[in-house]
N, C-alpha and C positions, 0 to 999 in steps of 0.2 A: 653859143660856144661850147657848152657842155654837150649838147646833142651831137655836135660835130666830133667832139673828142670821143664820145661813146661810139659813134659810128666808126671811127678809126680803130677802136679796140675790137670791134666786131671782126675786122678783117686781119688783125694782127695777133689775135690770141684766141685759143680755143679751150683754155683750161678752166674757165669760170663756168659755174652751173648753179642750179637752184631755182626755186620758184617762189616769187613773192605773193603774199596775200593781196587780194585786189581791193585793199582799203585805202582811203585818202585821209580820213580823220581818225578812225578807229586804229588803235594799236593792238596787235596780237601779242601773245606771250612768247613768240619766237625771238631769239637773240641772234646776233651775227656770230658766225663761227670765229673762234679765236685766230687772229692773224689775217682775217679776210677784210678787205676794204670794199664797201659798196658806194658807188657814185650814183646820185639820184637827182632828178629835177621834178618837182611837183608844181603844177600850174592850175589856176582856177580863173575862169572867165565868167563875169557877171554883169548884170545891168540893173542897178538898184532903182527902185521905183522913185521917179522924180530926180534921178541923177544921171551921171555920165557912165558909159560902159568902162569896164577896167579888166586888166589881167594882173593877177598876183602870182609871183613865182618865187621859188626858193631853190637853191642848189645845196645839196646835202652830201656830207662825207661821213659815212657810218663805218666804224671800226670795231671789230671784236677784240676786246682787250683780254678778257678771260671767259671761260665757259659761262660764268654767272654775271658778266659785266660787259655791256656794250655802251660805247660813247659816240656821240654824233654832234657835228658842227654844222650850222645853217647859215647861209647868206641869203637875205631876203631883198626883194625889189618888187616894184609895181609900175604899171603904166596906165594912166587914165585918159580917156579920149578928151580932147579940148583943154587938157591941163598940162601934164608933164610925165616924164619917166624918171623915177627916182630910186635910189638905193635906200631901203628902209631900216636896215639894221642886221643884227646877228643873234643867234641863239645857240646855246650849248646845253645839250641834254645828256643824261646818263640814265641807263636802265639796269636794274639789278634783280636777279632771280634769287630769292632767299633759300629755296629748296631745289636742288638739282633732280633730274629724272622727270619722268612723266606721271602725272597724277590726274585724278578726276577733274580737279580745278588747279591750274597752274598760275600762281600769282607772280606778278612782276612789279617792282617799285620804280617809279619814274620821277625824276627831278630835273628841272630845267630853269636856267637863267636866261632872261630875254631882255635885250636892249634894242628897242625899235621905236619908230614913229611913223605914222601914216601907213601902218601895215595893212595889206589886203590879201594875204595869203590864206586866211580863213582855215588854218590848220586845226583850230578848235573854236568852239563857241561856248562862252561862259557868261554868267550873269545876265545882263539885259542887252548883250550885243545884238544888233539888229540892223535892218535896212537903213535907218536914219544915220548910223554911224558912217556910212559910205557917201553921204551927201556933203560932208565937210571938204572944201577944196584942198588940194595937196599943199598949197602954200601956207595954209593955216594949220592943217593936221600935222605937218612935219615939225612944227614948233613944239608940239606936245610930246615930250620925250617920255617913253614908258619903260621903266626898269622893273621887271616883274619876276616873281618866283612862281613856277608852276609845278604842281605835284599831281601824280596820277596813281591810282591803284588800277592795275591792268589784271584782268582775270581771263584766262583762256582754257577752253576745253576742246578735245578732239574725239570724235566718235564716228566710225564708219565713213571716214573721209571728210566729214564736215568739221569745219573750224567755227567755233562760237566764241566771240570775244566781247568783253564788257569792260568799259573804262568809266571810272568815276574821277572827275577832274576838279581840282580847286586851284585858284590862282589869286595872287595878291600883289598889287602894285606897292612898291616900297613907300610911295608917297601917300597912300590911303590906309585907313584903319580897318577896312572890312575886306572880307574874302569873297570871291565870286566862285560859283559852282557851275558845272556842266557835266555832260555825259556823252558817251558814244557807244553804239552797239553795232556789231558786224557779224555776219554769217556768210560763209563761203564754202565752195567745194569744187575740186577739179571735175571737168566734164567726164573724165574717165580715170579710174584709180590705177589700173594695171598699165604698165608701159607697153608700147607696141614692140613687136619683135624686131623691127628695123627702125633706124633713126629717120625721123621725118620732121617736117617743119610745122605743119598744121594738123598734127594728130590731136584728138580730143583731150589727151592728158596735158597738152601744152596750154590749155585754156583753163582759167579759174573764173567762176561766176559767183555772184553773191549779191548782198545788199547791205547798206548801212543806214543808220538813223542816228542823229546827233542833235544837240541843242543846249540851251542854257537852262540852269536851274536856280536862277536868282542869286541872292547874296546873303550874307549874315544878317542884313536888315530885313530880309523877306525871302525865305527859301521856298521854291516851287516854280511852276511853269507860267505863272501870271506875267504877262508882258515880256515874254521871252521868245526868241526865234527858234524854229524847229525845222529840220530838213530830213528828207528821205530820198533815196535813189538806188537803182541797180548799179552793180559794178562788174567789170570784166577786165581781165588782163591776159596777155599772151606772152609766153616765154620762148624765145628762139633756142635752137639747140646749143648755141655758144653762150647762153646766159643773159642776153639782152632781154629785158622785160618792158613791155609797153602796156599801159593801163588807161582806162577811161571810164567816166561815170557821169551821166546826166542826173542832176539832183534838184529836187523841187521843194521850195519853201511851203510849209504847211499852214502858215497863218500870215496875218497882215504885217507882223513885225519882221518877217523874214524877207530876204531878197527872193523875188519870185522864181528865178531859175538860175542855176549854176552849172557850168560844164567843167569838169575836171579831167586832166590828162597827165600822164607821167611817163618818164623813161628812166630806167635804172640798169646798172651793170655791176656785176660783182667780180672782183679780182681776187683770186685765192692766194693766200700767203704772200701779200704784197711786198713785204720787206725782204723775203728770201730771193726775190727777183734781182736784188742788187748784189747778191753774193755770187762770187765766181765758183 
């Protein structure tokens, strides 16, 4: 439904613009412009070892509140072959930039409340999350309600067109006493920095390519990469002249605890100064 809505926007509006970083798990230090609303859908397809294939999806509404503050609301769902299609919950995140302007390293503080069950969006990997978690049938997994607080320290640097982003993640279920840890690293660059003299659809500057790596770092009971899942893959996205961005990434599990292969794809569209459109 969101893809259809975004498609309608493509033909009815030409005021949105911008280019997303081609990451699916890693967050960059970029915040949404104040007053702009971005609609996004992120999807991941996987086939866990010994389990049923699945697709996890979320619909996101990202709004720039202030120059230093972006808020985002998620609706999550998943479909698993031979089982069911279910709504898995919601998440609400806020990102804050403590120092404005551009620096050698740009920090962003991230806080999220999550209320989900049987989630398969894989928007982060923490603790000992791994392949076996995806073997639990939906009928059982959805009875395990997870209410969690997730915090991230996002660090971003830009040099000669390259974006380098590092995330340190910590997460706590309100029903547990320990914290889980994870990380995500991303690097990307447009194929061409200088814009073409004439507007075009498939010019090199419309494409961004890169790679990201992410995984768990254990818990407070045992910090490190022992018995954790790890993933690595190339990423690419393309931004149309009217602001629609499509991204994809094949990602590979690096050890036996990981799902062997994931394919991610996304569609996003930014609406500039969304509330001013309702003013006469």
